[in-house]
Every structure is written in C-alpha cells, then in structure tokens.
N, C-alpha and C positions, 0 to 999 in steps of 0.2 A: 360518270353521267350515263343514264340509261334512257333510251327513247323507244317508242314503238316503231315497228316496221314502217307503218304508214307515215309517221312524222319524219323519220329519217329520209324516206323516199322524197317527200315533198320539200324538205329543206335542201336536199341536193339538187332537185329539179329546179327550184327557184333560183339557186345560186348560178347554175349553168345557163339559165335563161338570162339572168342579169349580165352574164359574160358575153352573151350574143347569140346563143343557140335558139332555134325555134323550139316550140313546146314539144313536138313529137320526138325530136332528137334528144332533147334534154331528158324526156321521160325514158327513152330507150337506154341511155347511159345510166340514169339513176336506177333503173330496174336491175341492170347487171351489177352495179355497185351494191345495191341493197341485197341482192342474192348472195354476194360475197360476205358482207358483214353479218347477215342473218345466219350464216353457217359458221361464223367465227373466223372467216378468212379475211381478217382485218387489213392485211397487206394489200388487198385489192378492192377495198371498200372506200369509205368516206375519206380516208387518208389521202386519196388521189384527187379529190375534188379541186383543191386549190391549184394544183398543177394544171389540170384540164382547163379550169376557168381562165387562168392566166394565158395559156397557149391559145385558147379560143379568142380571147380579147385581143391578142397580138396578131391574129391571123394565121397562126401556125396550124390550126384546124379550121377547115372551111366551114363557115357557119351555115351556108346555104348550098350544099354540094349538088352536083348533077350526076347521079349514079348511072352507069351504063352496064347493062347486063347483056351478055352475048353467049348464046349456045354455040359451042365449038364442035359438038358431036352429039350423038344420041344420049350419052351419059356424062358429058363434060360441059363446063361453062366457066366464064370469067365474069366477075363483077368488079368493075373499076370504081373505086370509092371516091375518086376526085378529092382525096385528102380530107374526106369527111370523118366524123366520129367513128372510130373503129368498132365500138360496141354496136352501133346501128348497122354498119356495113356487115359485120359478122353475123348479126341476127338475121338480116335479110338474105345473106348468102346461105345460111342454114335453111331458111324457108324454101329457097330455090332448090337446094340439094335434096330436101325431103320430097318435094314435088317430083323431081326427076327420078329419084329412087323408087317412088311409088309407081311410076310408069315403066321404068326400065330395070328395076332390080338393084342397081347400084348407081352412085353418082360421085363425081369428083368435081368440086367447085372451088376455084381459086379466087381469092379477093386480093386485089392489087391497090396500091396507092392509098393505104388506110393509115390511121393513127392507132395508138395503143388501144387494144380492145378488151383489156381486163381479164377476168376469170374465164378460162375456156370451158370450164364445167357447165356454165350457163348454156352454152350453145349446143354441146352434145346432149344435154338433157332435153333440149327442144326436140331432138330426134327420138330419144327414148320414149317421150310422152306420146309419140306417134307410132309406137311399136317398131321402131327402127334401131339399128346399131350405128353408132357414129364415132369417128375419130377426128380430132381437129389438132392441127399443129400451127405454130406461129413463131416467126423469127423476132428477135429483139436486138438492141444495139450491144456492141461488144463490151462485156464486163466480166468475162470468165477466162481464166488462164487455161489453155489446152493442157491435156495430160502431158507432163514432162516439160512444159513451157513456163515462162515467167511473166509474160505480158498478155493482157486481155485480147482475145480474138473473136470468139463467138459470144452470143447473148445467152440468156437463161433458157431460151428456146423451149417453151413448154409443150407438153403433149397431154391431150385429154381423151378419154374414152367413156362411153356410156351405153348401157343396155337395159331393156325393160324386163320385169318379171311379171308373173300373173297376179301379183298383189300390189300394194302401194309402194313397195321398195323399188328403188332405182339404183343400179350399180353405176357409180360415177367415179372415175379415176382421173385425177387432174394433178399433174406434177411438172415442176421445172426440171430441166436436165442437170441442174446444179444440186448440191446438197440441200440448199435452201434458196427460195426465190429472193430477188433483190427487194421486193416489197416487204419481206420479213425483216430485212435490215432497216428499212424506213420505219416500220412499225416499232422496232426496238429503239430507234433514235427518238421517235416521237414520245416514247415513254421513258427515255433516259436509261434504258436497260442495256446490259452487256449481251453478247451473243456467244453461243458455243464455239470453241476453238476449231471446230470441224467445218464451219461455214465458209470462211474467207481467209484471205491473206493480206498482209500490209504491203507497203511499197518495197519491202525487202524480200517479199515472197515467203514470209513467215506467217504461221497461223496467228490470228488475232482474236481477242474476245471483245475488243473495243469497237462498238458499232460505228463510231465516228472515225475510225482509223482504217477502214476497209479500202484496199486498193483494187482487189478483184475477188470474185467468187471462185469456187472450185467445182469441177464436175462431180456428180454423184457417182460413186463406185469407180472412180479413176478413169481408166480407159473405156469402160462401158458407157459412162455418161458422156464422155468426150465423143464417142462414136454416135450416140443418140443425138447430141446437139448438132453434129455435122449433118446427120440425116434430116433433121427438122429444118436446118438452114437451106439445104438443097431443095426440099419439097416445097417450102413456103417462100423461097427467095429465087434461086437460080432457075427453078422449074417455071416460075412465073415471069421471068425476064427482069428480075429486080436485083438490087445490090446484094452482095453476100458478105458474110463474116464481118471483118473489120471495116468494111465499106458501108455497113448499115448506119444510117444517121443517128446521131446522139439524141437521146430523149430530152436532154436539158440544155444543150449548148446554144441552139438558136430557135427560140420559140416563135419566130416569125415565119419559119420555113416549114413546108410539108416534109413528111418523113419517108414516104414510099415504102412502107412496111407491107409484108405479104402474109397471108394466112390461107390454109387449105383445109377444107372440110371433105371427109370421105364418109358417105352414108351407104349402108347396106340394108336392103329390105329382106328380112328373114323369109318372107313368103315366097321368094324366088329360090329358096334353098331347102326349106323344110316347112312343116306345119307350124304356123306362128304360135298357136296356143301351146303346142307341145314344147316348142323352144322356150317360151316364157315359163312354163311349168318346170322345165328342167333347171332353169336358172334359179327359180324359187327353191327347188329341192337342194341345189348346190349351196345356197345360203343357209338353209335349215341344217344341212349336214355340217357345215362349218361351225354353226352355233352349238352343235352337239359335241364338239371336240372339248377335251379337258384343257382348260386354259393353262398356259405356261406360268411359272412363278412370276409374280408381279402383275399379272393380268387377271381380270375378272371374267373375260369372255373373248372370243374371237370376233372381231368386227369385220363386216364386208366394206369394200371401198365406197365411201360416201356416207356410211352410217354415222360416224361421229359428227359429221356436219349436220345430218338430220337431227341428231340428239341435241346439238347446240341450238338448232333452229327451234325445236320444241321448247327448250328452256327459255330462249329469248322471247318466245311468244307469251310466256307467262311472266317473265321478269323485266322485259324490255331489252333492247340491244345495247351492249356496252360500247360507249364511244368515249375516246379521250376528251377531256374537258376542253383542251386547246382547239381540237377539231370542231367540237360543237360550237364553241365561241366564234370560230371563223364562219361556220355555216349560217349562224343567225345574224352575222354582221353584214354590212354593206360593202365590205372591202373585197377587192380582187387581188391586191398585193402585186402591183406591177413592179417588174424588175427583181422580184424575189428569186426567180429561177433563171431569168434571161442571162445568158453568158456563162452560167455555171457549168461545171462538168457533170458527168453522169452520176456522180456521187454527191450531188447537192443535197441540201436539207430536204 
C-alpha cells in the first residue's frame, strides 16, 4: 500500500485524536512519525500508532499534560513533560534549546517524565534548520544484553546529531547503540520477515534470525556500543534524576502507567565559535569531497549521513510512502485494540 505524505499524516493524526489526544499533540506526534516513514525509517513511523493509541486511551500517556519549563542556569533548563507525548515534549524542548543557544552560544536542555519520542533525527534537524549543531540522546527500557552478559540491562539508547551546510543538504546521524533498533525487529515482524543473525539473541544467548524469537538485542561493535549506551543512559537518566538501566519502565508491560523517560538536547551555535557561513561552506565542501571518492566494490557512491533518507523521501514524493497493508487497515478503521499490548512484555507484537 502506498499513500501520500499528507494522507499518512492525517490518518495518524485522526487515529491519535480518537484515542484521546488534543489536535495539536496528535499533529506533533504524526509529524514526527511521518518524518520517519517519509525517509524509510518505518520502524519509527506508522507501525507505532497502534501502541501509542492504546497507551493514550488507557491513560499511560497524559492526554492533557501540563508542561513545566524551568531555566536552571544561563544555558541550561529542564522541561517536565508530565507524562505527555514524548514527541511533543522533545519538539518543544528543542525549540527552547535553540532559543537559549541563540542567546548564549550553547544550551543543554533535559526533558523529564516523557513517553517514547520516536526518531531523534527529527529533533536535531530542527536545530540544523536554524543554522545550529545539535546532539540528542534518549534512554529506553532494558532490552539489550551488556557486552559479556546474558540478560537485558540497558535500552537501545539512541544518539542523534545534525549540522547544516550552505546548500539544501543537512547532515543527520541517528543511530541506536545496538546493532539494530528494536523498531526494526517490529518492522520485520509486521512483514513476517527474518532478521540478520547479528541483530539479536534468543533466550539461550544464541544469535537468532527469527524476529519472533528475540530475547534481547546486542550492542553495536561490542564493548564500544556497550559504553555508548551506558553514556546515553547516564546523560538522559541519572543526570536528570530519573531511573537508570534495568529500572527504566517497560514500554509494554503496564499501559496505564507513566514511563518517566528522559531525553537530553545539546545545541551549539556556530556563531559563537567561528563564522557561520564559513562553517556551513566547509561542511558542504566536506560532502563534495566525499562524493569525489572512488566508491568501493559494491557501492556506486559515498553517501553522507542522512542522504539515503533524503533519497527515499524524494522517491516517496513521486510514488507514495510504502505502508504495510495491515497497518493501513488499522489506520482507516475505528479500532483502538484495547488489551492488545496491555500486560505484554517488551517483546510484544
């Protein structure tokens, strides 16, 4: 099934409003989800709507939150999300971070008591579009075995980075600290596909290709990914006074309760360090020089971070965004599917 970007946005927005969200919050979530699907990151797009809708309907995401923003220093602040939609909280947190960095050169804004916020690339691109450099990190519930361990302790704990150039290109780097994001497993399940044996392990700690037999994910690059996911957990959890590691609440276990997740935005204003136009020109030159490299066997060119997503977006603009039929059927239905997720473990359907 292929749909236009506008149709997908409206279908998701309507579904989330039916679940109980106000129009502005439903639109903010749908914008982030559409951003993901439009770039081919289907693990963080429409596949998530059913889960969000059920959690909203059950009260696990506050439908009418009262956000509290507090400046804690010249360049620092906390935005308490009151268990509201993580996408909206993270979006507003980045707006605050950009404003602070514009006045002070740098900003560090923590968001507390939020729900799942989706693709972090969306938020760092907010800053890049304002000629700023941004980093965002976010914790998630335990589903990754530590390097050398056998039981899940940390989450996929993603990191995103974005920077502007002096043309239409934006450098955007968005990664889980696992070999692959959990959403990719969900995407494989929704399509009935197997996964590479490097993504996850079964309950015996053995590599598995069965997307329905996953017990835990594994860190990217072994000890390096393990160290990165610990760093993210500290910056977006302990640093903000929130639960850490194995104590982070499950995404699926109790959909009536808030999750107390944390996220941290770091924004740098290049104007406080160098000439902004020179900075942007240099990054454009960097991308041009990478393009001039002779591609390795099996490659047609060297892509910059975020380029393949932009290429998919251009293709989808012409052909429509590809959505699994089952997901489309859900979006156009009146169902919320109560109890489909409630009480399930983190590896639920």
